[in-house]
C-alpha positions in Angstrom: -13.1 23.5 27.1 -12.2 24.2 23.4 -13.0 21.4 21.0 -10.0 19.8 19.4 -9.7 20.7 15.7 -9.7 17.8 13.2 -6.3 17.2 11.5 -6.0 15.4 8.2 -3.3 15.0 5.6 -1.3 13.0 3.1 2.0 11.4 4.2 4.1 10.3 1.3 6.7 7.5 1.8 9.5 7.6 -0.8 12.8 5.9 -1.1 14.7 3.4 -3.2 13.8 -0.2 -3.4 14.8 -2.5 -0.5 15.2 0.1 2.2 12.3 -1.3 4.2 9.4 0.9 3.1 6.7 -1.8 3.3 7.9 -2.9 6.8 7.8 0.7 7.9 4.3 1.1 6.3 3.0 -1.8 8.2 4.4 -0.5 11.5 3.0 3.0 10.9 -0.5 1.9 10.0 -0.7 -0.9 12.6 -4.1 -2.2 13.8 -6.1 0.9 13.4 -6.1 0.8 9.7 -8.5 0.6 6.9 -6.5 -0.1 3.8 -7.5 0.6 0.2 -5.5 0.1 -2.9 -7.7 2.3 -5.1 -6.8 5.5 -6.6 -7.8 8.7 -4.9 -10.4 10.7 -6.8 -8.0 13.6 -7.4 -4.7 13.4 -9.2 -3.0 12.1 -6.1 -0.9 9.0 -6.1 -1.9 5.5 -5.0 -3.2 5.3 -1.5 -1.9 2.5 0.6 -3.3 2.9 4.1 -5.5 5.2 6.1 -5.3 5.6 9.8 -8.4 7.1 11.5 -8.8 8.4 15.0 -11.6 10.6 16.3 -9.8 13.8 15.6 -7.4 12.7 12.9 -7.1 11.0 9.5 -3.7 10.2 8.2 -3.4 9.0 4.6 -0.2 7.1 4.0 0.8 6.6 0.4 3.7 5.3 -1.5 5.2 6.2 -4.9 6.2 2.7 -6.2 8.5 2.7 -9.2 9.6 6.3 -9.0 12.8 5.6 -7.3 14.6 3.0 -9.3 18.3 3.3 -8.9 20.6 4.6 -11.6 18.3 5.1 -14.5 17.3 8.2 -16.4 13.8 9.2 -15.3 11.5 9.4 -18.2 9.5 12.5 -18.6 6.3 11.0 -17.4 7.9 9.4 -14.3 9.5 12.8 -13.6 6.2 14.5 -13.7 4.6 11.8 -11.6 7.3 11.9 -8.9 7.2 15.7 -8.8 3.5 15.8 -8.4 3.8 13.1 -5.7 6.3 15.3 -3.9 4.2 18.4 -4.5 1.0 17.2 -2.9 2.4 15.5 0.3 1.7 17.3 3.6 4.6 15.4 5.1 7.3 13.5 3.3 9.0 10.4 4.8 12.2 9.9 2.9 13.4 6.3 3.8 17.0 5.3 3.4 19.1 2.8 5.2 22.7 2.2 6.5 23.6 0.1 3.4 22.7 2.1 0.3 25.1 4.8 -1.0 23.8 8.3 -0.4 24.2 9.4 -4.0 22.1 6.5 -5.3 19.5 8.8 -6.7 20.8 12.4 -7.0 18.1 13.6 -9.4 15.4 12.7 -6.9 17.3 14.2 -4.0 17.6 17.5 -5.7 13.8 17.7 -6.0 13.4 16.7 -2.3 15.7 19.6 -1.4 13.2 22.0 -3.1 10.0 20.9 -1.5 8.1 23.0 1.0 6.5 20.5 3.3 8.2 19.0 6.4 10.6 16.1 5.6 11.5 13.3 8.0 14.5 11.5 6.8 14.4 8.0 8.2 17.6 6.0 8.3 16.5 2.4 8.6 18.2 -0.8 9.6 20.4 0.9 12.2 20.9 -2.4 13.9 23.2 -3.3 11.0 25.8 -0.6 11.8 27.6 1.0 14.8 27.4 4.4 16.5 30.5 6.1 14.8 29.3 4.9 11.3 25.8 6.1 12.0 27.0 9.5 13.2 29.0 9.8 10.0 25.9 9.0 7.9 23.7 11.4 9.8 26.3 14.2 9.2 26.3 13.4 5.5 22.5 13.5 5.2 22.4 16.7 7.3 24.6 18.4 4.6 22.4 17.1 1.8 19.0 17.8 3.3 19.6 20.6 5.9 15.9 21.2 6.4 15.0 17.6 7.0 14.6 16.1 10.5 16.8 13.0 10.6 15.5 10.0 12.6 17.5 6.7 12.9 15.0 3.8 13.0 14.7 0.1 12.7 11.4 -0.8 11.2 12.0 -4.5 11.8 12.6 -4.2 15.5 10.2 -1.3 15.9 12.9 1.1 17.1 11.9 4.8 17.1 8.7 4.0 15.2 6.5 5.5 17.9 8.5 8.7 17.7 7.9 8.9 13.9 4.2 8.4 14.5 4.1 11.1 17.1 6.0 13.6 14.8 3.6 12.8 11.9 0.6 13.5 14.2 2.2 16.8 15.4 3.0 17.9 11.8 -0.5 17.1 10.4 -2.3 20.2 9.2 -5.8 21.0 10.4 -8.3 19.8 7.9 -11.6 17.9 7.6 -11.1 14.2 6.6 -10.5 13.5 2.9 -12.3 10.2 3.1 -15.4 8.8 4.9 -14.2 7.8 8.3 -16.6 4.8 8.7 -16.9 3.6 5.1 -13.3 2.4 4.7 -13.6 -1.0 6.0 -16.1 -3.1 4.1 -15.9 -2.4 0.4 -12.2 -1.6 0.2 -11.4 -4.7 2.3 -13.4 -6.8 -0.2 -11.7 -5.0 -3.1 -8.3 -5.9 -1.6 -9.2 -9.5 -1.2 -10.3 -9.7 -4.9 -7.0 -8.2 -6.0 -5.0 -10.8 -4.0 -7.0 -13.7 -5.4 -6.8 -12.3 -8.9 -3.1 -11.8 -8.6 -2.6 -15.5 -7.5 -4.8 -16.7 -10.4 -2.6 -14.8 -12.9 0.6 -16.1 -11.2 -0.5 -19.7 -10.9 -2.2 -20.3 -14.3 0.0 -18.0 -16.3 -1.0 -18.1 -20.0 -3.6 -20.9 -19.6 -6.2 -18.5 -18.3 -6.4 -15.2 -20.1 -7.8 -12.1 -18.5 -11.3 -13.6 -18.6 -11.4 -14.1 -14.8 -13.3 -11.9 -12.4 -13.4 -12.4 -8.7 -16.3 -11.4 -6.5 -16.3 -11.5 -2.7 -19.8 -12.6 -1.7 -19.1 -12.7 2.0 -16.7 -10.8 4.2 -17.5 -11.4 7.8 -15.0 -10.2 10.4 -15.0 -11.5 14.0 -12.4 -10.8 16.7 -10.3 -13.8 15.9 -11.1 -14.7 12.3 -12.3 -13.3 9.0 -14.7 -15.6 7.0 -14.5 -14.9 3.3 -16.5 -16.5 0.5 -15.2 -15.7 -3.0 -16.5 -16.5 -6.4 -14.2 -16.9 -9.4 -16.1 -16.1 -12.6 -14.9 -17.5 -15.9 -16.4 -17.3 -19.4 -16.3 -21.0 -20.5 -16.6 -24.5 -19.0 -13.1 -25.4 -20.1 -11.7 -22.5 -18.1 -13.6 -23.7 -15.1 -11.9 -27.0 -15.5 -8.5 -25.4 -15.6 -9.1 -23.2 -12.6 -10.3 -26.2 -10.5 -7.6 -28.6 -11.8 -7.4 -32.3 -11.3 -9.4 -33.3 -8.2 -9.5 -29.6 -7.2 -5.8 -29.4 -6.6 -5.2 -26.2 -8.6 -8.0 -24.3 -6.8 -6.7 -25.6 -3.4 -3.2 -24.3 -4.2 -4.4 -20.9 -5.3 -6.7 -20.7 -2.2 -3.8 -21.5 0.1 -1.6 -18.9 -1.5 -4.3 -16.2 -1.4 -5.2 -17.0 2.2 -1.6 -16.6 3.4 -1.4 -13.1 1.8 -4.9 -12.1 3.1 -3.9 -13.2 6.6 -0.7 -11.3 6.5 -2.5 -8.2 5.3 -5.3 -8.2 7.9 -3.1 -9.6 10.7 -5.6 -12.3 11.7 -6.7 -15.8 10.7 -8.8 -16.2 7.5 -11.3 -18.9 6.5 -11.4 -18.7 2.8 -13.9 -20.5 0.6 -13.6 -20.3 -3.2 -16.1 -21.4 -5.8 -15.9 -21.2 -9.6 -18.8 -20.2 -11.8 -19.3 -19.9 -15.5 -20.9 -16.7 -16.8 -20.9 -17.0 -20.6 -19.2 -14.1 -22.3 -19.4 -11.9 -19.2 -17.1 -9.3 -20.5 -19.6 -8.2 -23.1 -22.7 -8.1 -20.9 -23.4 -4.7 -19.5 -25.6 -5.9 -16.6 -22.9 -8.2 -15.3 -20.1 -5.7 -15.8 -22.1 -3.2 -13.7 -22.6 -5.8 -11.0 -18.8 -6.2 -10.9 -18.4 -2.5 -10.3 -17.2 -1.5 -13.7 -18.4 2.0 -14.7 -19.9 2.0 -18.1 -20.4 5.1 -20.2 
């Protein structure tokens, strides 16, 4: 029997804000995912989620900020969105039954010119009726004659399996772009640190400057629960006091906010322990910076 050839490729999700891209993303990547929010080593755009099977690796990515409605794309954004279109193996163009079709003509024109397969996903079809939907499909067919139009509801999971199947069928043959087994530990930790850091910046605002580093010391995943131990590093004792807050209230609040997001992200319960440690002047100490994963010249 012939061995199945490995398929691999980049699937780019584009669309205006609020059409349901992130819900769709979560549906597409499901449980089989290793998620990283780092940049790819090439000039590709930000990677959001990687789905690995034995004979396939699908790299889902998003182009946030490219598709803002009704504004002139600056040169750099134009170049960015064009390269994002140019290096996709499959493009998922997400729209919905609410937004007007001509919301972003400039971008549509570029989509018309790309070579790779385009799936045009009309989301939120539960908010319309059959005649209206048919009218919409006809309009899109005229605008993007080469695209395959698929009505979906990301929220109620309608037609999502079909989209997954089409993506798998259209994937080009290629070896994997990323390690297939090395995508769970470090990137998962990295994502946890990003969530905690974001909550710290949101909660403390200007009180705590960018002198906070977050290190995940333990990331232990079991079937039902992930146990995480995180260390918040600050430069001065006074900052430690602010982070912890009166009777530990501030740290508790930030911990609760972070835990909710981490649970939502991994789809399971999280036990999160957070500690605060002072490392005097850590931003100027090479050995500490290296330990935190910063690349020094």
